[in-house]
C-alpha positions, 0 to 999 in steps of 0.5 A: 500500500502506498504511504501518505508521504509518497502520495504527498511527494508525488502529487503535491510537493515537490511533485505535480502541483509544485512543479506545475506552479513553478513552471507557470511562474518561470514562464511568467518571469521569462515573458515579462523580462524578455518583454522589458528587454525588448521594450514591450509590456508582456502579460499585464491584465490577467491577475496582478500584473498578468501573473495568471496569464500562463495558467489562463493560456494553458486552460484556454488551449486545453479546451480548444478543438484538437485537430489530428492530421491524416496519416498520423500514428494516433497512439504515439500522437496521444501518448507523447504529450503525456510522457513529456509531462510525466517524466519531468514531474517524476524527476522533480519528485526525486529532487530534495528541496527542503531536506536531504532525502524525500520519500521517493529517494533511493540509492543511485537516484542521481544516476537515474535522474540523468537517465530520465533527463536523456530519456525525455528528449525521445518523447519529443522525437516521438511527438514529431515522428507521429505526424507525417509532416515535412515541418515536423520531420525537419524539426525532429531531425534538428532536435536529434542533431542538437541532442547528440551534441549537448547531451554528452556535455550535460551528462559529463558535467553532472557526472564529473560531480559524482566522480569528485564526490564518489556519490551517486545519490542526492542525499549524499551530494547534499551531505558532501556539500554540507562538509566541503561547501558547494561544488560550484567552488570546485567545478565552476567550469562544469557549472557553466557548461551545464547551464549552456547545455540546459539552454540547448535542451530547453531549445531556447535561443541561441539553440532554438533550431528544432522549432525555428519559427521563421524557417519551419513554423513550429518544428516538431510541434507544428501539427499539434493543437488543443490538449496535445499542444497545451501539454507539450508547451507545459512540458517545456516549462516543467523541463526548465524547472527540473533542469534548474532544480537539478543544477541548483542541487548538484552545484549550489547545494540546493536547500543549504545556505550560509546561515542554515548549513543544515537542510530544513524548512528554511532551505526552501528559501535558499533553494528558491533563491538559487533557482531564481538566479539560474533562471535569470541567467537563462532568460537573459541569454534567451532574450539577447541571443540570436539563433545559431546555425547547425554548423555554428552549434557544432563548432561552439559546443564541440570545438570550444566546450570539450576542452573545458569539460576535459579541464574540469575533469582533470580538476575534479580528479585532483580535488578528489585525490587531495581530499 
């Protein structure tokens, strides 16, 4: 029988309700900040200063007519948006936000989260290939090319943290940082690389090739409408919450703070501050960057980032040996 703590973790905090609320908050923040940078107004009327606009847009799209194109694999067409939402919500339920360990944590949960992070991109590929459309096919092709480049850097930068600490679970990573300080002090290069790779994973500028509106309409999401499109858009916001929470936990100590070195209820405030700082960096890069080409993407990531990852690996080995 499933315990109350497991249900609460899965459905309320830090699972479904908390993740969706954070997703709408980050979307609102992004729309307002990007609008200000580009000298626009952004959300304004729905709720205080337009705060409820993301929720209103989601509900409006949820109840719109859903049009399924001909020659569509209906099973994949239906299941892909659901999987795209479920995976980041389950991944968020594994992140320790106010304590060292939550109800769903287990030994090796950090490595399992890395697996889920890699698996999430296949749901978008399924969504694109479920519809026989040239725009969707081109979008999925670009997505796979981009995935093959950024995913290795994201996985390596996070795995190097596990290498330095010799720990493969979140509670151990937090306890290590309680003793030795945040890992960002030892792995600043890995921290920056992880943020760059996360921007590519979220398909935000300058890495928005899979759904370049001026070139391929909406890319792999072109043929989706109604509920399917609502869930796919929500999944991107959820992935942003999940990715930022993961980087905050691994590199910045999650709920740990200078005045409260032990994880506890006050840790939620520290966790929120760290996630907000990372989100502002991502939003600023998205607002001021232009789209790169596929060749430019490969050149920037493979030619420039690989030496940084190798350097960070060497530093992590030396720090582990010294400690």
